[in-house]
Backbone bond lengths (Angstrom), bond angles and torsions (degrees), N, CA, C in turn:
res aa  C-N    CA-C-N  psi(-1)  N-CA   C-N-CA  omega(-1)  CA-C   N-CA-C  phi
1 N - - - 1.467 - - 1.531 112.69 -
2 K 1.330 117.67 3.93 1.467 120.72 178.69 1.538 110.02 -132.45
3 P 1.323 117.68 64.19 1.470 119.41 -179.93 1.527 112.51 -61.20
4 E 1.354 115.75 -23.80 1.470 118.23 179.96 1.528 112.39 -61.50
5 W 1.345 117.24 -23.29 1.465 119.37 179.28 1.516 111.05 -60.78
6 Y 1.324 116.94 -52.12 1.473 117.46 -177.05 1.528 112.14 -80.47
7 L 1.338 117.39 -28.58 1.465 118.97 177.44 1.532 110.95 -66.59
8 T 1.322 115.71 -43.85 1.464 120.09 178.33 1.522 110.73 -66.27
9 Q 1.337 116.65 -38.51 1.464 120.65 179.57 1.530 110.97 -59.24
10 V 1.328 116.10 -44.10 1.471 120.43 179.71 1.528 110.81 -64.15
11 L 1.331 117.25 -42.29 1.472 119.56 177.63 1.524 111.03 -62.37
12 M 1.323 116.55 -36.69 1.479 120.08 177.54 1.525 110.71 -66.09
13 W 1.330 116.75 -43.87 1.465 120.02 178.47 1.533 110.79 -59.55
14 I 1.336 116.14 -44.21 1.467 120.00 -179.36 1.530 110.24 -62.03
15 G 1.338 115.91 -46.70 1.461 120.25 -179.74 1.518 112.79 -65.28
16 N 1.334 116.68 -43.33 1.471 120.62 -176.07 1.520 113.02 -69.87
17 H 1.330 117.47 -26.61 1.465 120.38 -176.94 1.531 113.48 -96.43
18 S 1.332 117.48 -6.68 1.469 119.49 -171.78 1.527 112.38 -61.83
19 K 1.333 117.59 -43.03 1.477 120.30 -178.69 1.529 110.66 -64.45
20 F 1.331 116.55 -44.95 1.469 120.57 179.01 1.533 110.86 -60.56
21 L 1.319 116.18 -45.51 1.471 120.09 -179.15 1.524 111.69 -64.52
22 D 1.346 116.34 -41.32 1.470 120.37 -179.49 1.529 112.03 -70.15
23 D 1.356 115.77 -41.21 1.472 119.58 -173.25 1.523 113.22 -84.70
24 K 1.334 117.38 -34.20 1.468 120.33 -172.02 1.535 113.87 -106.74
25 I 1.308 115.94 -43.05 1.473 119.66 -173.51 1.528 112.42 -87.67
26 Q 1.345 115.79 -43.47 1.468 118.43 -177.01 1.533 113.15 -58.17
27 P 1.367 118.83 -42.57 1.473 118.46 178.53 1.534 113.24 -59.50
28 I 1.332 117.34 -33.53 1.474 120.67 177.97 1.527 109.86 -65.82
29 L 1.330 115.93 -44.49 1.466 120.55 178.75 1.535 110.82 -63.80
30 D 1.339 115.16 -43.52 1.473 119.60 179.72 1.524 110.68 -61.69
31 K 1.336 116.25 -42.61 1.476 121.25 -178.82 1.526 110.86 -63.50
32 A 1.343 115.17 -32.62 1.474 119.88 -179.79 1.526 112.08 -81.82
33 G 1.341 115.35 -1.21 1.461 119.40 179.57 1.516 113.84 77.75
34 S 1.337 116.65 19.14 1.459 120.43 -179.62 1.526 110.46 -84.47
35 S 1.326 116.02 146.87 1.472 120.44 177.80 1.532 111.67 -94.03
36 V 1.329 115.93 4.26 1.472 120.67 -177.47 1.526 110.62 -70.17
37 N 1.354 115.84 137.30 1.459 121.67 173.55 1.528 107.39 -98.74
38 A 1.339 116.09 112.55 1.469 121.15 -172.90 1.518 112.29 -58.26
39 G 1.344 116.43 -44.81 1.462 120.09 -178.13 1.519 112.59 -63.10
40 L 1.341 116.14 -44.04 1.462 120.12 -179.39 1.520 111.83 -67.71
41 E 1.338 116.68 -37.88 1.465 119.34 179.26 1.533 110.71 -67.23
42 F 1.322 115.73 -37.48 1.473 120.44 176.54 1.531 109.42 -62.06
43 S 1.349 115.98 -45.10 1.465 120.93 179.09 1.522 110.88 -62.40
44 R 1.334 115.77 -43.91 1.456 119.31 -178.04 1.528 111.05 -61.65
45 A 1.324 117.08 -41.95 1.469 120.75 -179.27 1.532 110.77 -62.61
46 L 1.334 116.51 -39.95 1.470 119.66 179.38 1.531 111.14 -70.37
47 V 1.331 116.56 -37.87 1.467 119.66 177.55 1.530 110.51 -63.21
48 M 1.323 117.52 -36.11 1.467 120.22 177.63 1.535 110.93 -60.78
49 L 1.328 116.28 -35.63 1.475 119.91 175.81 1.534 110.38 -64.31
50 I 1.324 115.73 -40.88 1.470 119.97 178.72 1.526 110.83 -63.89
51 L 1.326 116.50 -40.43 1.467 119.95 179.84 1.533 110.69 -62.41
52 E 1.320 115.98 -39.09 1.477 119.78 176.67 1.528 110.08 -63.05
53 K 1.315 115.40 -44.47 1.465 120.94 -179.21 1.534 110.95 -63.03
54 L 1.333 116.14 -45.02 1.469 120.23 179.34 1.526 111.66 -63.59
55 A 1.332 115.58 -41.78 1.470 119.45 -179.64 1.525 111.00 -61.19
56 A 1.334 116.30 -32.18 1.470 120.35 178.46 1.529 111.59 -79.73
57 D 1.335 116.98 -35.95 1.472 120.81 -173.72 1.529 113.87 -81.28
58 I 1.328 116.88 -39.49 1.468 120.52 -170.20 1.534 112.93 -56.94
59 P 1.354 119.48 -44.06 1.471 117.83 179.11 1.527 113.58 -57.32
60 C 1.338 117.23 -27.90 1.471 121.14 179.52 1.528 111.84 -77.22
61 L 1.342 117.02 -18.83 1.470 120.77 -172.95 1.524 113.81 -107.64
62 L 1.327 116.80 -7.59 1.469 120.65 -169.79 1.527 113.38 -54.67
63 Y 1.328 117.71 -34.94 1.464 119.32 -173.09 1.531 113.09 -108.59
64 D 1.333 114.98 17.54 1.461 120.16 170.22 1.530 106.62 -113.92
65 D 1.333 116.18 99.52 1.466 120.53 -172.26 1.526 112.57 -55.40
66 T 1.326 115.93 -43.36 1.465 119.71 -175.64 1.523 111.04 -64.68
67 L 1.347 116.59 -49.52 1.464 120.06 -178.45 1.528 111.10 -67.28
68 F 1.330 116.91 -39.23 1.461 120.09 -178.86 1.536 110.26 -65.12
69 C 1.330 116.60 -44.60 1.466 120.17 178.87 1.523 111.22 -62.68
70 H 1.326 115.70 -39.90 1.457 119.94 178.70 1.525 110.17 -62.31
71 L 1.325 116.40 -42.40 1.465 120.66 178.35 1.530 110.60 -60.46
72 V 1.327 116.99 -48.10 1.468 120.76 -179.60 1.526 110.33 -59.94
73 D 1.345 117.04 -45.55 1.465 120.73 179.81 1.532 111.00 -58.28
74 E 1.320 116.21 -45.96 1.471 120.25 -177.86 1.529 111.67 -67.43
75 V 1.328 116.28 -38.24 1.468 120.27 178.52 1.527 110.13 -64.29
76 L 1.338 117.55 -41.48 1.460 120.51 -179.87 1.528 111.09 -65.62
77 L 1.328 117.19 -39.13 1.474 120.43 175.97 1.532 110.67 -64.38
78 F 1.326 116.07 -42.33 1.466 121.32 178.53 1.525 110.91 -59.94
79 E 1.343 115.68 -47.54 1.469 120.38 -179.10 1.529 110.89 -60.71
80 R 1.328 115.65 -42.64 1.463 119.62 -178.49 1.527 110.96 -59.60
81 E 1.331 116.47 -45.63 1.472 119.58 -179.57 1.523 111.39 -70.40
82 L 1.317 116.49 -38.22 1.466 121.23 -179.39 1.533 110.48 -58.21
83 F 1.333 116.51 -43.84 1.465 120.49 -177.23 1.528 112.37 -81.09
84 S 1.337 116.56 -43.83 1.469 119.06 -173.31 1.519 113.17 -78.40
85 V 1.329 117.47 -36.33 1.471 120.72 -175.56 1.527 111.32 -94.66
86 H 1.327 117.13 -40.07 1.470 120.14 -172.26 1.528 113.91 -105.22
87 G 1.337 117.23 4.23 1.451 120.29 172.77 1.517 115.93 65.32
88 Y 1.325 116.11 27.82 1.469 120.56 178.93 1.530 109.14 -61.52
89 L 1.324 117.53 148.57 1.463 121.92 -174.67 1.530 111.58 -95.02
90 S 1.326 115.79 140.44 1.465 120.19 -179.94 1.532 112.57 -67.01
91 S 1.329 116.42 -18.72 1.469 119.89 178.81 1.531 112.28 -79.15
92 F 1.331 117.25 -11.11 1.470 121.86 -179.83 1.531 110.02 -84.47
93 P 1.333 117.58 159.59 1.473 120.24 174.11 1.535 110.30 -59.76
94 S 1.323 116.13 140.60 1.465 119.05 178.90 1.523 109.97 -142.79
95 C 1.324 115.01 170.29 1.470 121.01 -178.38 1.527 111.99 -63.42
96 M 1.331 116.79 -26.00 1.461 119.29 -179.29 1.523 111.48 -63.87
97 H 1.324 117.25 -25.36 1.465 119.86 176.66 1.539 110.35 -66.99
98 I 1.332 115.50 -37.77 1.474 119.56 177.39 1.533 109.97 -67.51
99 L 1.344 116.71 -44.47 1.466 120.56 -179.53 1.526 111.42 -66.66
100 S 1.334 117.46 -19.24 1.467 121.26 -179.58 1.517 113.18 -84.84
101 E 1.333 117.51 -11.30 1.460 119.62 -179.65 1.530 109.61 -66.03
102 E 1.322 116.25 144.20 1.463 122.78 -164.27 1.523 114.82 -48.15
103 S 1.335 117.99 -57.70 1.470 119.82 -174.13 1.522 111.24 -63.18
104 C 1.334 115.62 -41.26 1.466 120.37 179.96 1.519 110.45 -68.44
105 F 1.323 117.13 -43.04 1.462 121.03 -176.59 1.528 111.56 -64.85
106 Q 1.338 116.43 -44.65 1.467 119.73 179.87 1.523 110.88 -62.35
107 R 1.322 116.05 -37.41 1.471 120.11 177.76 1.531 110.12 -66.17
108 W 1.318 116.00 -41.62 1.464 121.35 178.31 1.532 109.82 -59.17
109 L 1.320 116.80 -47.29 1.469 120.59 178.56 1.529 111.27 -59.08
110 T 1.335 115.27 -42.95 1.467 120.39 -177.34 1.526 111.55 -62.98
111 V 1.328 116.71 -48.30 1.470 118.90 -177.96 1.528 111.05 -72.03
112 E 1.325 117.08 -31.45 1.472 120.18 177.00 1.531 109.28 -62.16
113 K 1.337 115.93 -43.05 1.469 120.22 178.96 1.526 110.59 -66.94
114 K 1.314 116.64 -42.75 1.468 121.05 -178.72 1.527 110.80 -58.63
115 F 1.329 116.22 -48.36 1.461 119.16 -176.88 1.530 111.67 -73.59
116 A 1.334 117.24 -29.98 1.466 120.22 175.93 1.527 110.60 -65.47
117 L 1.335 116.67 -42.72 1.472 120.14 178.86 1.527 111.40 -65.65
118 Q 1.331 116.38 -37.73 1.468 120.05 176.29 1.534 110.37 -62.47
119 K 1.336 115.35 -41.28 1.464 120.30 178.98 1.527 110.37 -63.72
120 M 1.329 115.93 -39.83 1.471 119.66 178.52 1.523 111.10 -65.43
121 D 1.316 117.06 -39.33 1.471 120.69 176.55 1.524 110.42 -57.89
122 S 1.330 115.56 -47.48 1.472 119.49 -175.42 1.529 111.49 -70.36
123 M 1.345 116.94 -36.90 1.476 118.11 -177.61 1.526 111.50 -69.35
124 L 1.340 116.71 -33.38 1.468 119.37 -178.47 1.527 112.63 -82.74
125 S 1.329 115.93 -21.53 1.470 118.47 178.38 1.535 111.91 -91.70
126 S 1.324 116.02 -4.01 1.463 120.26 179.68 1.530 110.61 -67.76
127 E 1.324 115.38 147.41 1.472 119.93 178.18 1.528 111.07 -64.20
128 A 1.340 116.39 -26.10 1.469 120.36 -177.25 1.528 112.26 -95.09
129 A 1.348 117.37 10.68 1.469 121.02 -172.68 1.527 113.35 -53.09
130 W 1.337 117.02 -39.80 1.472 119.62 -172.67 1.519 112.92 -105.52
131 I 1.316 115.47 10.75 1.470 120.38 -179.83 1.532 109.02 -104.32
132 S 1.316 116.83 139.36 1.463 120.32 177.39 1.526 110.05 -78.15
133 Q 1.336 115.73 139.67 1.470 120.12 176.85 1.525 110.67 -65.92
134 Y 1.349 115.70 -25.67 1.474 119.74 -172.52 1.523 111.70 -111.32
135 K 1.326 116.13 26.99 1.468 119.46 -172.07 1.527 112.84 -59.97
136 D 1.347 117.30 -23.13 1.461 119.89 -177.60 1.523 112.74 -95.90
137 I 1.350 116.52 1.03 1.474 119.82 -178.69 1.528 107.46 -117.24
138 T 1.323 116.74 95.45 1.468 121.80 -169.69 1.525 112.85 -58.76
139 D 1.334 117.54 -44.85 1.464 119.35 -173.23 1.532 112.44 -72.57
140 V 1.336 117.57 -14.75 1.464 120.86 178.10 1.526 110.78 -93.09
141 D 1.317 116.02 -25.75 1.473 120.57 -167.10 1.519 112.88 -111.07
142 E 1.333 117.63 46.80 1.461 119.90 -179.01 1.532 111.71 -63.90
143 M 1.352 117.01 -33.48 1.466 120.02 -176.44 1.523 112.65 -90.11
144 K 1.339 116.62 -6.65 1.480 121.86 179.98 1.534 110.93 49.15
145 V 1.331 114.75 55.96 1.463 121.39 -174.04 1.527 110.54 -78.34
146 P 1.334 118.57 121.49 1.466 119.28 176.65 1.526 110.85 -67.52
147 D 1.302 115.09 153.79 1.465 121.83 -174.77 1.533 112.26 -57.02
148 C 1.340 117.47 -39.78 1.464 119.74 -176.20 1.529 111.45 -64.19
149 A 1.337 117.74 -36.69 1.466 120.95 -179.75 1.525 110.44 -69.27
150 E 1.319 116.02 -41.96 1.474 119.63 179.49 1.530 110.74 -65.66
151 T 1.327 115.97 -41.89 1.467 120.28 178.99 1.519 110.61 -64.86
152 F 1.335 116.91 -38.17 1.466 120.50 179.61 1.522 111.51 -64.61
153 M 1.321 117.44 -43.80 1.460 119.93 -179.95 1.528 111.18 -68.42
154 T 1.319 116.88 -32.91 1.462 120.27 174.23 1.522 110.32 -64.43
155 L 1.333 116.28 -39.44 1.465 121.69 176.96 1.531 110.33 -58.81
156 L 1.330 117.29 -46.35 1.469 121.07 178.70 1.530 111.17 -62.64
157 L 1.332 115.82 -39.77 1.464 120.62 -179.49 1.526 111.26 -65.39
158 V 1.326 116.08 -40.32 1.465 120.98 178.74 1.534 110.52 -64.67
159 I 1.335 116.58 -41.09 1.470 120.18 178.11 1.532 109.87 -61.56
160 T 1.339 116.93 -44.06 1.467 120.80 177.56 1.523 110.44 -58.17
161 D 1.317 116.03 -44.37 1.463 120.73 -178.62 1.524 111.34 -62.55
162 R 1.333 116.24 -31.27 1.463 120.45 -178.27 1.529 112.13 -75.13
163 Y 1.331 116.51 -34.70 1.474 117.43 -174.76 1.531 114.19 -102.27
164 K 1.329 118.44 -4.58 1.473 120.08 -170.33 1.533 113.27 -64.08
165 N 1.331 117.93 -22.13 1.468 119.86 -178.68 1.527 113.38 -96.98
166 L 1.340 117.08 11.71 1.464 118.93 174.26 1.528 109.48 -60.52
167 P 1.332 117.99 143.69 1.472 120.24 -171.31 1.524 115.47 -73.77
168 T 1.339 118.65 -18.21 1.471 118.84 -176.96 1.527 111.15 -124.85
169 A 1.343 114.74 146.67 1.469 120.72 179.55 1.527 111.15 -64.48
170 S 1.337 117.12 -33.61 1.471 119.49 -177.03 1.529 110.97 -63.66
171 R 1.327 116.61 -38.68 1.472 119.91 177.58 1.532 110.81 -68.14
172 K 1.318 116.74 -40.39 1.467 119.61 177.96 1.528 110.44 -62.06
173 L 1.336 115.58 -38.93 1.469 119.09 179.84 1.526 111.87 -65.00
174 Q 1.331 116.93 -31.97 1.466 119.08 176.88 1.528 110.53 -66.37
175 F 1.323 116.42 -37.24 1.463 119.76 175.84 1.527 110.49 -68.64
176 L 1.338 116.69 -37.83 1.459 120.01 176.06 1.526 110.03 -60.78
177 G 1.349 115.94 -38.78 1.464 119.98 176.22 1.518 111.80 -59.27
178 L 1.339 116.05 -40.60 1.469 120.74 176.53 1.532 110.14 -62.00
179 Q 1.322 116.63 -44.12 1.468 119.57 179.92 1.532 111.38 -62.10
180 K 1.339 116.64 -39.04 1.470 120.00 177.92 1.527 110.58 -64.31
181 E 1.341 116.39 -38.69 1.476 120.09 175.71 1.525 110.64 -60.78
182 L 1.331 116.21 -42.55 1.467 120.20 -178.44 1.524 111.26 -66.28
183 V 1.340 116.15 -39.48 1.476 119.55 177.20 1.524 109.82 -61.19
184 D 1.320 116.49 -43.43 1.467 119.90 -179.19 1.526 111.00 -67.11
185 D 1.324 116.09 -38.27 1.463 120.45 177.66 1.526 110.38 -62.96
186 F 1.333 115.73 -42.31 1.467 120.33 179.71 1.527 110.22 -65.51
187 R 1.351 116.72 -39.07 1.469 121.38 176.90 1.525 110.58 -59.10
188 I 1.342 116.21 -44.09 1.467 120.39 -179.80 1.534 110.45 -63.72
189 R 1.309 115.92 -41.87 1.478 119.66 179.57 1.528 110.55 -63.46
190 L 1.341 116.65 -42.39 1.471 119.49 178.07 1.526 110.71 -62.47
191 T 1.333 116.51 -40.00 1.468 120.70 179.38 1.527 111.05 -62.54
192 Q 1.333 116.04 -40.68 1.468 120.22 179.19 1.527 111.29 -62.70
193 V 1.328 115.40 -44.01 1.470 119.14 179.35 1.533 109.72 -66.33
194 M 1.332 116.24 -39.44 1.463 120.46 -178.25 1.531 111.55 -62.68
195 K 1.334 115.96 -38.56 1.466 119.72 179.73 1.524 111.58 -61.71
196 E 1.320 115.91 -31.81 1.468 120.00 178.00 1.533 111.23 -71.53
197 E 1.354 115.88 -20.07 1.461 120.33 -172.60 1.531 113.31 -105.49
198 T 1.335 118.15 5.12 1.478 119.89 -172.41 1.528 113.17 -62.66
199 R 1.313 116.51 -24.58 1.472 118.20 179.75 1.524 111.07 -72.75
200 A 1.320 115.79 -19.90 1.470 119.23 -179.85 1.522 108.54 -124.92
201 S 1.344 114.83 66.63 1.465 118.89 -172.29 1.535 113.27 -69.73
202 L 1.315 117.16 -11.42 1.465 119.19 172.96 1.528 110.76 -105.45
203 G 1.329 115.01 9.81 1.463 119.73 -178.71 1.522 112.45 -73.56
204 F 1.296 114.57 168.31 1.470 121.89 -175.25 1.534 112.36 -58.14
205 R 1.347 116.13 -48.58 1.469 118.55 -174.30 1.533 111.71 -71.67
206 Y 1.313 117.25 -38.03 1.478 120.77 179.69 1.529 109.88 -61.17
207 C 1.329 116.15 -45.46 1.474 120.41 178.01 1.531 110.68 -63.64
208 A 1.335 116.00 -37.62 1.471 119.71 179.50 1.529 111.10 -63.57
209 I 1.334 116.34 -36.72 1.473 120.50 178.04 1.529 110.01 -64.12
210 L 1.335 116.52 -44.97 1.474 120.31 178.74 1.527 110.61 -62.05
211 N 1.324 116.76 -40.35 1.467 120.48 177.32 1.528 110.69 -63.79
212 A 1.335 116.58 -38.62 1.467 121.10 179.48 1.524 110.66 -63.00
213 V 1.339 115.86 -46.21 1.471 121.26 -179.69 1.524 110.33 -62.10
214 N 1.324 116.38 -44.89 1.464 120.99 179.71 1.530 110.64 -61.30
215 Y 1.318 116.69 -43.87 1.464 121.40 -179.15 1.530 111.23 -63.68
216 I 1.337 116.55 -47.38 1.472 120.86 -178.97 1.524 110.37 -61.70
217 A 1.332 117.43 -44.04 1.468 121.18 179.20 1.528 110.96 -61.83
218 T 1.332 116.28 -40.31 1.470 120.79 179.98 1.518 111.28 -65.53
219 V 1.333 116.77 -44.92 1.473 120.60 -179.05 1.519 110.67 -66.30
220 L 1.327 117.68 -42.54 1.469 120.60 179.08 1.535 110.19 -61.99
221 A 1.330 116.85 -37.25 1.465 120.10 176.90 1.524 110.74 -65.11
222 D 1.336 116.69 -38.63 1.467 120.95 177.16 1.528 110.86 -64.25
223 W 1.321 116.42 -34.58 1.472 120.98 -178.94 1.529 112.81 -77.71
224 A 1.332 117.00 -8.61 1.465 120.01 -173.16 1.535 112.71 -61.15
225 D 1.335 117.14 -24.05 1.472 120.19 179.90 1.523 112.87 -85.76
226 N 1.331 116.20 -5.79 1.474 120.67 -177.65 1.532 109.05 -86.35
227 V 1.339 116.07 101.90 1.463 120.14 -175.33 1.514 111.45 -58.93
């Protein structure tokens, strides 16, 4: 239940050994005419240990939503630091390959959808759902975006950020399919609320729904260039 213990330990080992590997080991390899990068090979060997550990742990966690989600969150944080701080190569084995395996991946999709729907429930039932966060700042709030629409688009953006480093396009497309389902679900929810407001079509909430739809359509159009 604490995958961060070994993930953090590996990041510490990589960081603590980098100077020694660069200053002492790399010159020996260079002198021998080797193309091996000592730091990257050290990182790769440690990541292989993590992959073994994950392969053993994941089957035990698949049906505990809380522990499984925690594992995925920690793995994604680990991957981000591994690549951005330590220069790990995308061609090397990584944790995303483990998360892409069928049983694990399908479970990930399922819990991602479950928690996204829960988030949508809470954002639409909030007292501030139809109020703009920036209603008092005119130059920021030209579109008068209600809070629920902004929170929903942030939710989609966070999901994209979580799956964007998956190794295959087919897996990314499955996540895109989930996002399309969520957009359609949100559309249905907006329609239901709108039907309740038809008698007051110039009322506050009805206008907020139209602003939400306009905002979502605009943002999705902006995202159209993002492969």
